[in-house]
MARBA-3410 file (N, C-alpha, C, O; in Angstrom, 1 decimal):
147
31.0,7.3,15.0,31.8,5.8,14.3,30.5,4.7,15.5,30.1,5.1,16.6 ~ 30.1,3.9,15.2,28.9,2.9,16.0,30.1,1.6,16.9,31.0,1.0,16.3 ~ 30.0,1.6,17.8,31.1,0.3,18.7,29.8,-1.0,18.5,28.9,-1.0,17.8 ~ 30.1,-1.7,19.3,29.6,-3.3,19.1,28.8,-2.8,20.3,29.1,-2.1,21.2 ~ 27.8,-3.5,19.9,26.5,-3.8,21.7,27.0,-3.7,23.0,27.6,-4.7,23.4
27.0,-2.7,23.9,27.1,-3.3,24.7,25.7,-3.5,26.0,24.5,-3.1,26.1 ~ 27.0,-4.5,27.2,26.3,-4.6,27.6,26.1,-2.9,29.0,26.8,-1.9,29.3 ~ 24.2,-3.6,29.6,24.0,-2.9,30.8,24.8,-2.6,31.9,24.9,-3.4,32.8 ~ 25.6,-1.0,31.8,26.4,-0.7,33.1,25.7,0.3,33.4,24.5,0.4,32.9 ~ 26.6,1.5,34.6,26.4,2.4,34.5,26.4,3.6,33.8,25.7,4.6,34.0
27.6,3.4,32.8,27.3,4.5,32.1,26.2,4.4,31.4,25.4,5.3,31.3 ~ 26.2,3.2,30.9,24.6,3.1,29.8,24.2,2.3,29.9,24.5,1.3,29.2 ~ 22.6,2.4,31.1,22.1,1.5,31.7,20.7,1.1,30.6,20.1,1.6,29.7 ~ 20.6,-0.3,31.3,19.3,-0.8,30.1,17.9,0.0,30.0,17.1,-0.3,29.1 ~ 17.8,0.7,30.6,16.9,1.8,30.7,17.4,2.5,29.5,16.5,3.2,29.2
18.1,2.7,28.8,18.3,3.6,27.8,18.4,2.8,26.6,18.6,3.4,25.5 ~ 18.4,1.4,26.7,18.7,0.2,25.3,17.0,0.1,25.4,16.6,-1.1,25.4 ~ 16.2,0.8,25.4,14.5,0.4,25.2,14.1,0.1,23.7,13.7,1.1,22.9 ~ 14.0,-0.9,23.4,13.6,-1.0,22.0,12.6,-2.5,22.0,12.8,-3.6,21.6 ~ 11.4,-1.9,22.6,9.9,-2.1,23.1,9.8,-4.2,22.7,8.9,-4.9,22.2
10.7,-4.4,23.1,11.1,-5.6,23.5,11.3,-6.3,21.6,10.8,-7.4,21.2 ~ 11.9,-5.5,20.9,12.4,-6.0,19.3,13.9,-6.5,19.5,14.6,-7.2,18.8 ~ 14.3,-5.9,20.6,15.9,-6.4,20.2,16.0,-6.4,21.8,15.1,-6.1,22.6 ~ 17.2,-6.8,22.0,17.6,-6.3,23.4,19.5,-6.4,23.5,20.2,-7.1,24.2 ~ 20.0,-5.2,22.2,20.4,-5.2,21.9,20.9,-4.0,21.7,20.2,-3.4,20.9
22.4,-3.1,22.3,22.1,-1.8,22.2,23.1,-1.3,21.8,23.8,-1.9,22.5 ~ 23.8,-0.4,21.0,25.3,-0.2,20.7,25.2,1.8,20.8,24.1,2.2,20.8 ~ 25.7,2.3,20.9,26.6,3.6,21.7,27.0,4.3,20.7,28.0,3.9,20.2 ~ 26.7,5.2,20.3,27.0,6.3,19.3,27.7,7.3,19.5,27.1,8.3,19.7 ~ 28.7,7.3,19.4,29.6,8.3,20.3,29.7,9.7,19.7,29.6,10.5,20.6
29.8,10.1,18.6,29.3,11.7,18.0,28.4,11.5,17.9,28.4,12.0,16.8 ~ 27.2,11.1,18.1,25.6,11.3,18.2,25.3,11.4,19.3,24.2,11.8,19.5 ~ 26.6,10.8,21.1,25.7,10.2,22.2,24.7,10.3,22.4,24.3,11.1,23.2 ~ 23.9,9.2,21.7,22.9,7.9,21.4,23.2,6.8,21.5,24.2,6.3,21.1 ~ 22.2,6.1,22.1,21.9,4.7,22.9,21.1,4.3,21.6,20.3,5.2,21.2
21.2,2.8,20.9,20.4,2.7,19.5,20.5,1.3,19.7,21.5,0.5,19.8 ~ 19.4,1.3,19.7,19.1,-0.8,19.3,19.4,-1.5,17.7,19.0,-1.0,16.7 ~ 20.1,-2.4,17.8,20.4,-3.3,17.4,20.0,-4.2,16.8,19.5,-5.2,17.4 ~ 20.0,-4.3,15.2,19.1,-5.4,14.6,17.8,-5.7,15.6,17.8,-6.5,16.6 ~ 16.8,-4.9,15.1,15.1,-4.9,15.9,15.0,-6.2,14.9,15.5,-6.8,13.9
14.0,-6.4,15.8,13.5,-8.2,15.1,11.3,-7.6,14.8,10.8,-6.6,15.3 ~ 10.7,-8.4,14.3,9.2,-8.2,13.9,9.3,-7.4,13.0,8.9,-6.3,13.3 ~ 9.9,-7.7,11.7,10.0,-6.0,10.8,9.6,-4.2,11.2,9.0,-3.3,10.7 ~ 10.4,-4.3,12.4,10.3,-3.1,12.8,11.6,-2.6,12.7,12.6,-3.2,12.7 ~ 11.5,-1.0,12.5,13.8,-0.6,12.7,13.8,0.9,13.4,12.7,1.4,13.6
14.6,1.3,13.6,14.5,2.5,14.6,15.1,2.7,15.9,14.9,2.0,16.8 ~ 15.7,3.6,15.9,16.4,4.1,17.4,16.1,2.8,18.7,16.9,2.2,19.4 ~ 14.6,2.9,18.6,14.3,2.2,19.8,13.1,0.6,18.9,12.3,-0.3,19.3 ~ 13.4,0.8,18.2,13.2,-0.4,17.0,11.1,0.2,17.6,10.3,-0.4,18.4 ~ 11.1,1.7,16.6,9.4,1.6,17.2,8.8,2.1,15.7,7.6,2.5,15.9
9.1,2.2,14.7,9.3,2.4,13.1,8.9,0.9,12.4,9.0,-0.1,13.1 ~ 8.5,0.9,11.0,8.1,-0.4,10.3,9.3,-0.4,9.8,9.9,0.6,10.0 ~ 9.8,-1.1,9.3,10.1,-1.5,8.1,9.8,-1.2,6.8,8.5,-1.0,6.7 ~ 10.9,-0.9,5.3,9.6,-0.5,4.3,8.9,-1.5,3.7,9.5,-2.5,3.6 ~ 8.0,-1.5,3.3,7.2,-2.8,3.1,6.3,-2.7,4.3,5.3,-3.3,4.2
6.4,-2.4,4.8,5.6,-3.2,5.9,4.7,-1.7,6.9,5.4,-0.7,6.8 ~ 3.5,-1.5,7.7,3.5,-0.3,8.5,2.6,-1.1,9.3,2.1,-2.2,9.2 ~ 2.5,0.2,10.4,1.5,0.1,11.5,0.9,-0.4,11.7,-0.1,0.1,11.4 ~ 0.7,-2.0,12.8,-0.8,-2.3,12.8,-1.0,-1.4,14.1,-0.3,-1.3,15.1 ~ -2.7,-0.5,13.6,-2.9,0.9,14.6,-3.9,-0.2,16.0,-4.5,0.3,16.9
-4.0,-2.1,15.8,-4.6,-1.9,17.3,-3.9,-3.2,17.6,-4.4,-4.3,17.9 ~ -2.3,-2.7,17.5,-1.4,-3.5,18.6,-0.6,-2.4,19.2,-0.3,-1.4,18.6 ~ -0.3,-2.7,20.8,1.1,-1.9,21.2,2.6,-2.3,20.7,3.0,-3.3,20.2 ~ 3.4,-1.2,21.1,4.0,-1.2,20.6,5.0,-2.3,20.9,6.1,-2.2,20.3 ~ 4.9,-3.0,21.7,5.6,-4.4,22.3,5.4,-5.3,21.2,6.5,-5.6,20.8
4.2,-6.0,20.4,3.6,-7.1,20.2,4.4,-7.5,18.9,4.3,-6.8,17.9 ~ 4.8,-8.2,18.9,5.9,-8.9,17.4,4.9,-8.9,16.6,5.2,-9.3,15.4 ~ 3.2,-8.3,16.9,2.8,-7.9,15.3,2.2,-7.1,15.3,1.0,-7.3,15.0 ~ 2.8,-5.8,15.6,2.7,-4.4,15.3,2.9,-3.6,13.8,2.3,-2.6,13.4 ~ 4.3,-4.8,12.9,4.3,-4.2,11.4,3.5,-5.3,10.8,3.9,-6.5,10.9
2.4,-4.9,10.1,2.1,-5.9,8.8,2.4,-4.8,7.5,2.6,-3.6,7.1 ~ 2.3,-6.4,6.9,3.5,-6.3,5.3,2.0,-5.3,4.5,0.8,-5.6,4.6 ~ 2.6,-4.5,3.9,1.6,-4.4,3.1,1.4,-5.3,1.5,0.3,-5.2,1.1 ~ 2.0,-5.7,1.1,1.1,-6.8,-0.1,1.2,-6.2,-1.1,0.8,-7.1,-2.0 ~ 1.5,-5.1,-1.7,1.2,-4.1,-2.4,1.4,-5.1,-4.1,2.3,-5.9,-4.0
0.8,-5.0,-5.3,0.7,-6.2,-6.3,2.0,-5.4,-6.9,1.9,-4.2,-7.1 ~ 3.0,-6.0,-7.2,3.7,-6.1,-7.6,3.3,-5.2,-9.3,3.6,-4.1,-9.8 ~ 2.8,-6.0,-9.6,2.6,-5.1,-11.0,1.8,-4.6,-11.4,1.6,-4.6,-12.6 ~ 0.8,-3.8,-10.0,-0.1,-3.0,-9.7,0.6,-1.6,-9.2,0.2,-0.5,-9.6 ~ 1.7,-1.9,-8.3,1.5,-1.1,-7.4,3.2,-0.5,-7.6,4.2,-1.2,-7.5
3.2,1.2,-8.0,4.9,1.2,-8.3,5.9,0.9,-7.4,7.1,0.9,-7.8 ~ 5.4,0.7,-5.9,6.8,0.6,-5.6,6.3,-1.2,-4.9,5.5,-2.0,-5.5 ~ 6.8,-1.4,-3.9,6.0,-2.6,-2.8,5.6,-1.7,-1.2,5.0,-2.4,-0.4 ~ 5.9,-0.5,-0.8,6.2,0.5,0.1,4.6,1.2,-0.2,3.9,1.2,-1.2 ~ 4.4,1.7,1.3,2.2,1.8,1.4,2.8,2.8,2.7,3.9,2.9,3.4
1.4,3.6,2.7,1.6,4.2,3.7,0.4,3.8,5.4,-0.7,3.3,5.2 ~ 0.8,3.9,6.3,0.1,4.6,7.2,-1.2,3.2,7.5,-1.4,2.3,8.4 ~ -1.9,3.8,6.1,-3.0,3.1,6.8,-3.0,1.2,5.6,-3.8,0.2,5.5 ~ -1.5,1.7,5.0,-1.6,-0.1,4.6,-2.2,0.5,2.9,-2.9,-0.3,2.3 ~ -2.0,1.8,2.0,-2.8,1.3,0.8,-1.4,1.6,-0.1,-0.6,2.4,0.1
-1.6,0.7,-1.1,-0.4,1.4,-1.9,-0.4,1.8,-2.9,-1.6,1.9,-3.3 ~ 0.6,2.4,-4.1,0.8,4.3,-4.6,0.6,3.1,-5.8,1.5,2.2,-5.9 ~ -0.5,3.1,-6.7,-0.9,2.5,-7.8,-0.4,3.1,-9.4,-0.2,4.3,-9.6 ~ -0.3,2.6,-9.9,0.0,2.1,-11.1,-0.5,3.2,-11.8,-0.9,3.9,-10.9 ~ -0.8,3.9,-12.9,-1.7,4.1,-13.9,-2.7,3.2,-14.3,-2.4,2.0,-14.0
-3.4,3.3,-14.7,-5.0,2.2,-14.8,-5.4,1.2,-13.1,-6.5,0.8,-12.8 ~ -4.9,1.1,-12.6,-4.5,0.5,-11.2,-5.6,1.0,-10.1,-5.9,2.2,-10.3 ~ -6.1,0.2,-9.1,-7.5,0.3,-8.6,-6.9,-0.6,-6.7,-6.0,-1.3,-6.3 ~ -8.2,0.2,-6.1,-7.3,-0.7,-5.1,-6.8,-0.7,-4.1,-5.8,0.0,-4.3 ~ -6.9,-1.1,-3.1,-5.9,-0.3,-1.4,-4.9,-1.4,-2.1,-3.9,-0.8,-1.8
-4.5,-2.4,-2.8,-3.5,-3.6,-2.7,-3.1,-3.2,-4.5,-2.2,-3.9,-5.1 ~ -3.8,-2.2,-5.0,-3.3,-2.1,-6.3,-3.9,-3.4,-7.4,-3.8,-3.2,-8.6 ~ -4.2,-4.1,-7.2,-4.6,-4.8,-7.7,-6.2,-5.4,-8.8,-6.6,-6.4,-9.4 ~ -6.5,-4.4,-8.7,-7.5,-3.8,-10.3,-7.3,-2.8,-10.7,-6.6,-1.8,-10.5 ~ -8.7,-3.6,-12.1,-8.1,-2.4,-12.9,-9.8,-1.2,-12.7,-10.9,-1.4,-12.2
-8.8,0.2,-13.4,-9.9,0.8,-13.3,-11.1,0.7,-14.8,-10.5,0.0,-15.6 ~ -12.2,1.2,-15.1,-12.7,1.1,-16.1,-11.7,1.5,-17.6,-10.9,2.4,-17.9 ~ -12.2,0.3,-18.5,-11.1,0.9,-19.9,-10.4,-0.2,-19.5,-10.5,-1.1,-20.4 ~ -9.7,-0.4,-18.5,-8.6,-1.0,-18.1,-9.1,-2.7,-18.1,-10.3,-3.1,-18.0 ~ -7.7,-3.7,-18.2,-7.4,-5.1,-18.4,-6.3,-5.4,-18.0,-5.2,-4.9,-18.2
-6.6,-6.6,-17.2,-5.6,-7.0,-16.2,-4.9,-8.3,-17.2,-5.2,-9.5,-17.5 ~ -3.4,-7.2,-17.7,-2.6,-8.3,-18.0,-0.7,-8.2,-17.5,0.3,-8.0,-18.2 ~ -1.0,-8.5,-16.2,0.6,-8.3,-16.1,0.2,-7.2,-15.4,-0.4,-6.5,-16.2 ~ 0.3,-6.8,-14.5,-0.5,-5.2,-15.2,-1.8,-4.2,-15.5,-2.2,-4.4,-16.7 ~ -2.4,-3.5,-14.9,-3.5,-2.9,-15.7,-2.6,-1.9,-17.4,-1.9,-1.0,-17.7
-3.3,-3.0,-18.1,-3.4,-2.1,-19.4,-4.2,-2.0,-19.8,-5.2,-2.8,-19.6 ~ -4.3,-0.8,-20.9,-5.7,0.3,-21.7,-6.3,-0.5,-22.9,-6.0,-1.1,-23.9 ~ -6.9,-0.3,-22.6,-7.6,-1.4,-24.1,-7.8,-0.9,-24.7,-8.5,0.1,-24.7 ~ -7.0,-1.6,-25.9,-7.3,-1.1,-27.3,-8.5,-1.7,-28.1,-8.5,-2.9,-28.4 ~ -9.5,-0.9,-28.6,-10.6,-0.8,-29.9,-11.8,-1.3,-28.4,-12.4,-2.3,-28.4
-11.8,-0.7,-27.7,-12.7,-0.4,-26.3,-14.0,-0.3,-26.5,-14.0,0.6,-25.6 ~ -14.9,-0.4,-26.7,-16.1,-0.6,-26.9,-17.2,0.5,-26.9,-18.1,0.2,-26.2 ~ -17.3,1.4,-27.4,-17.6,2.8,-26.6,-18.8,2.4,-25.3,-19.3,1.3,-24.9 ~ -18.9,3.4,-25.0,-19.9,3.4,-23.4,-21.3,3.8,-23.9,-21.6,4.8,-23.2 ~ -22.3,3.5,-24.7,-23.6,3.9,-24.7,-24.3,4.2,-23.7,-24.7,3.3,-22.9
-24.5,5.4,-23.7,-25.6,6.1,-22.9,-27.2,6.3,-23.1,-28.0,6.9,-22.3 ~ -27.5,5.5,-24.3,-29.0,6.4,-25.6,-30.2,5.2,-24.6,-30.0,4.0,-24.6 ~ -31.4,6.0,-23.8,-32.5,4.9,-23.0,-33.4,4.3,-24.5,-33.9,3.2,-24.3 ~ -33.7,5.0,-26.3,-34.4,4.6,-26.4,-33.9,4.9,-27.6,-33.2,5.9,-27.9 ~ -34.2,4.1,-28.4,-33.8,3.6,-30.2,-34.8,4.0,-31.6,-35.1,3.0,-32.2
-35.2,5.3,-32.1,-36.2,5.2,-32.7,-36.0,4.3,-34.1,-34.9,4.5,-34.6 ~ -37.1,3.2,-35.0,-36.5,2.6,-35.7,-37.6,3.0,-37.2,-38.8,2.6,-37.2 ~ -37.2,3.6,-37.9,-39.0,3.6,-39.2,-38.9,2.7,-39.3,-37.8,2.1,-39.3 ~ -40.3,2.2,-39.4,-41.0,0.7,-39.4,-42.0,0.8,-41.0,-42.7,-0.1,-41.3 ~ -42.0,1.7,-41.5,-42.6,1.7,-43.1,-42.6,3.5,-43.3,-42.0,4.5,-42.8
-43.9,3.3,-44.6,-43.5,4.5,-45.0,-44.6,5.2,-44.6,-45.6,4.6,-44.1 ~ -44.5,6.7,-44.8,-45.4,7.7,-44.7,-46.3,6.9,-46.0,-46.2,6.3,-47.1 ~ -47.7,7.6,-44.5,-49.2,7.2,-45.0,-50.3,7.9,-44.2,-50.7,7.6,-43.1 ~ -50.6,9.3,-45.2,-50.8,10.4,-44.9,-50.9,10.9,-44.3,-52.0,11.0,-43.8 ~ -49.3,11.7,-43.8,-48.5,12.5,-42.8,-48.3,11.6,-41.9,-48.1,12.2,-40.9
-48.2,10.7,-41.8,-48.3,9.7,-40.2,-46.8,9.1,-41.0,-46.7,8.9,-42.2 ~ -45.6,8.7,-39.8,-44.7,7.7,-40.0,-45.0,6.6,-38.4,-45.1,6.8,-37.2 ~ -45.0,5.7,-39.0,-44.9,4.6,-37.7,-43.7,4.0,-37.1,-43.0,3.4,-37.9 ~ -43.3,4.1,-35.8,-42.1,4.1,-35.4,-42.1,2.9,-34.8,-43.2,2.3,-34.8 ~ -40.8,2.0,-34.0,-40.9,1.7,-33.1,-39.5,1.4,-32.4,-38.5,1.4,-33.0
-39.8,1.1,-31.0,-38.6,1.2,-30.0,-38.1,-0.1,-30.0,-38.8,-1.1,-30.0 ~ -36.6,-0.2,-30.1,-35.8,-1.0,-29.6,-35.9,-1.6,-28.5,-35.0,-2.4,-28.1
END
């Protein structure tokens, strides 16, 4: 059972309440015999406010004590599966979407509140030359031209 936040005492010294500056309050949890931070700020969470909240990822260039330690994922709500991202800030894209924030479409898709498969998409042609007959045969030869 979690109790109300405790002030530092001999039994619960302030050093047990290490929250990296993201909280100044801790609580002792009897059955786990641990002290945990309460009300972590700056989009942090965890026993010592050492993790980022869902929808945020760790700013590797910031110290753990920095207010900007967690950066919002900003996943595109139409292109991504959810608002969470991985530890580098890349979002999980829905089918047809691409990009770190899932805000672009793959070839053959177009954007319409997310990436939609193009209907009647023109075929991609890889022809380098098209030969067309340009006249009648004269003495066994055919005149052709390149378009």
